[in-house]
C-alpha positions as CSV (number, residue, x, y, z in Angstrom):
1,X,-13.1,3.5,16.2
2,X,-12.9,5.1,12.8
3,X,-9.0,6.5,12.0
4,X,-7.8,8.9,9.5
5,X,-3.8,8.5,8.8
6,X,-3.1,11.7,6.4
7,X,0.4,10.9,5.3
8,X,1.2,7.5,5.5
9,X,4.1,8.3,2.9
10,X,6.1,10.8,5.0
11,X,6.8,7.6,7.5
12,X,6.4,4.6,5.3
13,X,6.9,5.9,1.2
14,X,9.5,2.7,0.9
15,X,6.5,0.0,2.0
16,X,8.4,-1.3,4.8
17,X,6.6,-0.8,7.9
18,X,3.1,-3.1,8.1
19,X,-0.5,-1.4,8.7
20,X,-1.0,-4.4,11.0
21,X,-0.7,-2.5,14.7
22,X,-2.9,0.4,13.0
23,X,-5.6,-1.9,11.7
24,X,-5.7,-3.4,15.6
25,X,-7.0,0.0,17.0
26,X,-9.6,1.0,14.5
27,X,-11.2,1.1,11.1
28,X,-8.3,3.0,9.2
29,X,-8.4,4.5,6.0
30,X,-4.5,4.9,4.7
31,X,-4.0,8.3,2.7
32,X,-0.7,8.6,1.2
33,X,-0.3,12.1,1.4
34,X,-2.8,14.6,2.0
35,X,-3.1,18.3,0.5
36,X,-4.3,21.7,2.1
37,X,-7.3,21.4,0.6
38,X,-8.4,17.8,0.8
39,X,-7.7,17.7,4.5
40,X,-11.1,18.3,5.8
41,X,-12.3,15.7,3.5
42,X,-9.8,13.2,4.0
43,X,-10.6,12.9,7.5
44,X,-14.3,12.7,7.4
45,X,-16.4,11.2,10.5
46,X,-12.9,9.8,11.7
47,X,-12.4,10.1,15.3
48,X,-8.5,9.7,15.7
49,X,-6.3,11.7,12.8
50,X,-2.6,10.8,12.1
51,X,-0.4,12.9,10.3
52,X,2.8,14.2,10.7
53,X,3.4,17.7,8.4
54,X,-0.8,17.9,7.6
55,X,-1.9,21.0,9.1
56,X,-4.6,20.7,11.1
57,X,-6.3,24.0,11.9
58,X,-9.8,26.1,13.5
59,X,-10.8,25.2,10.0
60,X,-10.2,21.3,9.6
61,X,-11.2,21.1,13.2
62,X,-14.6,23.1,12.6
63,X,-15.3,21.1,9.5
64,X,-14.7,17.4,11.1
65,X,-16.9,17.6,14.2
66,X,-15.9,14.0,15.6
67,X,-12.1,14.3,15.8
68,X,-11.5,13.6,19.8
69,X,-8.0,12.8,19.1
70,X,-5.0,14.0,16.9
71,X,-1.8,11.6,16.9
72,X,1.6,12.9,15.5
73,X,4.3,10.7,13.5
74,X,6.8,13.7,14.9
75,X,7.9,15.1,18.0
76,X,7.3,19.0,16.4
77,X,3.7,19.6,16.6
78,X,3.6,23.1,14.9
79,X,1.2,21.8,12.3
80,X,-1.5,21.5,14.7
81,X,-3.7,24.7,16.1
82,X,-3.2,22.9,20.3
83,X,-5.0,25.5,22.1
84,X,-7.9,25.1,19.7
85,X,-8.1,21.8,19.8
86,X,-8.3,22.2,24.0
87,X,-11.0,23.9,23.3
88,X,-12.8,21.3,21.6
89,X,-11.8,19.0,24.2
90,X,-9.0,17.1,21.8
91,X,-6.2,15.2,22.7
92,X,-3.0,15.8,20.7
93,X,-0.1,13.6,21.8
94,X,3.6,13.5,20.1
95,X,6.1,11.0,20.0
96,X,9.3,12.3,21.4
97,X,12.9,10.4,21.6
98,X,12.0,7.7,18.9
99,X,14.9,9.4,16.8
100,X,17.8,10.0,19.1
101,X,20.4,7.3,17.4
102,X,19.2,7.4,14.0
103,X,20.1,11.2,14.2
104,X,23.4,11.1,16.4
105,X,24.7,8.4,14.0
106,X,24.0,10.7,11.2
107,X,25.6,13.6,12.4
108,X,29.1,11.3,12.9
109,X,28.2,9.6,9.5
110,X,28.8,13.6,8.2
111,X,31.7,14.4,10.9
112,X,33.2,10.9,9.4
113,X,32.8,11.7,6.1
114,X,34.5,15.1,6.3
115,X,38.0,14.3,8.1
116,X,38.4,10.6,6.5
117,X,37.6,11.5,2.9
118,X,36.6,7.9,2.1
119,X,34.4,9.0,-1.0
120,X,37.2,10.9,-2.4
121,X,39.7,7.9,-1.8
122,X,37.2,5.6,-3.6
123,X,36.9,8.3,-6.2
124,X,41.1,8.2,-6.5
125,X,41.3,4.7,-6.7
126,X,38.3,4.0,-8.7
127,X,40.2,7.1,-11.2
128,X,43.6,4.8,-11.2
129,X,45.0,7.2,-9.0
130,X,46.5,4.4,-6.6
131,X,47.7,2.2,-9.5
132,X,49.9,5.4,-10.8
133,X,51.1,6.0,-7.3
134,X,54.8,5.8,-6.6
135,X,55.1,4.7,-2.9
136,X,52.7,1.3,-1.2
137,X,50.4,4.3,0.4
138,X,48.7,7.2,-1.6
139,X,46.9,10.3,0.4
140,X,47.0,13.8,-1.3
141,X,43.9,14.5,0.3
142,X,44.1,15.6,4.0
143,X,42.6,13.7,6.8
144,X,42.4,14.5,10.2
145,X,42.1,12.6,13.7
146,X,38.6,12.9,15.7
147,X,41.0,13.1,19.0
148,X,41.4,16.5,20.4
149,X,38.8,18.4,17.9
150,X,36.4,20.2,19.9
151,X,33.0,19.4,19.4
152,X,30.3,22.4,20.0
153,X,26.9,20.9,20.6
154,X,23.3,23.4,20.1
155,X,20.7,22.4,22.3
156,X,21.0,19.6,25.0
157,X,18.1,17.2,24.5
158,X,18.2,13.7,24.3
159,X,20.0,13.5,20.5
160,X,22.6,16.4,21.9
161,X,23.7,14.3,25.2
162,X,23.7,11.1,22.7
163,X,25.6,12.9,19.9
164,X,28.4,14.5,23.4
165,X,28.4,10.8,24.2
166,X,29.8,9.6,20.9
167,X,32.0,12.8,20.4
168,X,33.8,11.8,23.6
169,X,34.3,8.3,22.7
170,X,36.3,9.7,20.1
171,X,38.5,11.8,22.4
172,X,36.8,14.8,20.9
173,X,36.7,18.0,23.4
174,X,33.0,18.5,24.2
175,X,31.3,22.6,24.5
176,X,27.6,22.6,24.7
177,X,25.4,25.7,24.2
178,X,21.8,25.4,25.1
179,X,19.3,28.4,26.2
180,X,19.1,26.3,30.0
181,X,21.7,25.4,32.4
182,X,21.5,21.7,32.4
183,X,21.7,19.5,35.1
184,X,24.8,17.7,35.6
185,X,26.6,18.4,33.0
186,X,29.8,17.1,32.8
187,X,30.6,19.5,30.0
188,X,31.6,23.0,29.1
189,X,28.8,25.1,29.2
190,X,29.0,28.3,26.8
191,X,27.3,30.9,24.7
192,X,26.8,30.5,21.2
193,X,29.0,32.5,19.9
194,X,32.1,31.3,22.5
195,X,31.1,27.7,20.9
196,X,31.4,28.8,17.5
197,X,34.7,30.3,17.8
198,X,35.7,27.2,19.7
199,X,34.8,24.5,17.6
200,X,36.1,22.4,14.4
201,X,32.7,21.1,14.3
202,X,29.6,22.9,15.4
203,X,26.2,20.6,15.3
204,X,22.5,21.9,15.8
205,X,20.2,19.8,17.7
206,X,17.7,22.6,18.5
207,X,14.4,23.6,18.4
208,X,13.0,25.7,15.7
209,X,11.7,28.7,18.1
210,X,10.9,32.4,17.6
211,X,14.5,32.3,19.2
212,X,16.0,29.9,17.0
213,X,14.9,30.9,13.9
214,X,17.6,31.8,11.4
215,X,20.5,32.0,14.3
216,X,23.3,30.7,11.4
217,X,23.4,33.7,9.9
218,X,26.3,36.0,8.7
219,X,27.4,37.0,12.4
220,X,27.0,34.1,13.7
221,X,29.6,32.1,10.9
222,X,31.7,35.2,11.0
223,X,33.0,33.9,14.9
224,X,33.6,30.6,13.4
225,X,36.8,29.1,12.1
226,X,37.3,29.4,8.5
227,X,39.0,25.1,9.2
228,X,35.3,24.5,10.7
229,X,32.2,22.3,9.6
230,X,28.6,23.2,10.6
231,X,25.7,20.7,10.5
232,X,22.3,20.9,11.2
233,X,20.3,17.7,11.4
234,X,17.5,20.3,13.2
235,X,15.0,22.6,11.2
236,X,16.1,24.0,8.2
237,X,14.6,27.5,9.8
238,X,17.6,27.8,12.1
239,X,19.2,28.7,9.1
240,X,19.7,31.8,7.0
241,X,20.3,29.9,3.7
242,X,21.7,32.7,1.9
243,X,24.0,33.7,4.5
244,X,25.3,30.2,5.0
245,X,26.1,29.7,0.8
246,X,27.8,33.1,0.8
247,X,29.8,32.0,4.0
248,X,30.7,28.9,2.2
249,X,31.7,30.0,-1.1
250,X,33.8,32.8,0.5
251,X,35.7,30.2,2.1
252,X,34.9,32.0,5.7
253,X,33.9,28.0,7.0
254,X,35.1,25.1,5.8
255,X,31.9,23.0,5.1
256,X,28.5,22.6,5.7
257,X,26.1,19.2,6.2
258,X,22.8,19.7,6.2
259,X,19.4,16.9,6.4
260,X,16.8,19.8,6.3
261,X,16.5,22.9,4.9
262,X,13.9,25.9,4.6
263,X,11.8,24.5,2.4
264,X,11.1,20.9,1.6
265,X,11.2,19.3,-0.7
266,X,14.0,21.6,-1.4
267,X,13.3,24.4,-3.9
268,X,15.2,24.2,-7.3
269,X,16.1,28.0,-6.0
270,X,17.4,27.3,-2.8
271,X,21.5,29.1,-2.5
272,X,22.9,25.8,-0.8
273,X,22.3,23.7,-4.0
274,X,25.4,25.0,-5.5
275,X,27.2,26.5,-2.8
276,X,31.1,25.3,-2.3
277,X,32.0,21.7,0.2
278,X,28.2,21.8,1.2
279,X,26.6,18.2,1.3
280,X,22.8,17.7,1.5
281,X,20.8,14.7,2.4
282,X,17.2,14.9,2.5
283,X,15.6,15.1,5.6
284,X,16.7,11.3,6.3
285,X,18.8,11.1,9.5
286,X,15.0,10.1,11.2
287,X,14.3,7.4,8.6
288,X,15.9,3.8,9.1
289,X,13.4,1.1,9.7
290,X,14.0,1.0,13.1
291,X,13.8,4.5,13.9
292,X,10.5,4.5,11.8
293,X,9.0,1.4,13.3
294,X,9.9,3.0,16.7
295,X,7.7,5.9,16.0
296,X,4.6,3.7,14.7
297,X,5.1,1.8,17.9
298,X,5.2,5.1,19.9
299,X,2.0,6.6,17.8
300,X,0.2,3.4,18.6
301,X,0.7,3.0,22.3
302,X,-0.2,6.9,22.7
303,X,-4.0,5.8,20.7
304,X,-3.8,2.6,23.6
305,X,-3.4,4.9,26.8
306,X,-5.4,7.6,25.1
307,X,-8.3,4.7,24.8
308,X,-7.7,3.7,28.4
309,X,-8.4,7.0,29.8
310,X,-4.9,7.9,30.7
311,X,-3.1,9.8,27.4
312,X,0.6,9.9,27.3
313,X,2.8,12.4,25.4
314,X,0.0,14.8,25.4
315,X,1.1,18.4,24.4
316,X,-2.0,20.1,25.2
């Protein structure tokens, strides 16, 4: 079988993951990145298409009649017209729960950065401030314990549950906001605005849907404490970026840590670029080597399952 990998750089730009597994499954064509106008040509007569963000539209599927299977290097599948794929008999499979540990880890990297202020103190030491201190311990920048603070988690899938588990280990009070009542949840479950009002930290781990698009907006932010921090590692579209930038710059909330933006790569004119107390990372929470290797493993396992007639992680 012929396999076209359309945007390998999105998974392996650093070149640390070999293509050996893929090559065991068929004749592989690796394309680093694919522009929309190049999609059909890059697929050609491939039977299997693997991608992360490339749009697989009705037009693409019609132009490439050999496609039998679309595999996603992602959990989300909104870049594929799954209904039309089903009409064409094309199986579409995603890769879920590969990044749980990595995203939870980065969430707490943000929290610890804010509460322990390691970067600030490292800068102070390197600027000679400790050398000039009259006392043995130098702490002009306030720090705080996590124990006793309220951590509100929006979304209670695998990542939300892992974040809650870690927060509990730190002695934090956990509050959950999710669209469906979770079974056997040991934590307080409440609505979004109540979660915002209670939170010292509020972190988003929800999918981007019609209901969640832009939910971090002026109204939501008005319910947060001025001392609270906001984290988003889910999807950039859950944030109204202008509203968040305004809240940060006016001091309505204390800080925001973001791994995702509405437009990626980041647009130079995003209002968040110069916002006060706004830390932005370039969509890296899912990117540890072990996490990306796990993703490739799942994608390959999905192909093997489909080839054996027992598809797994099928979304259509």
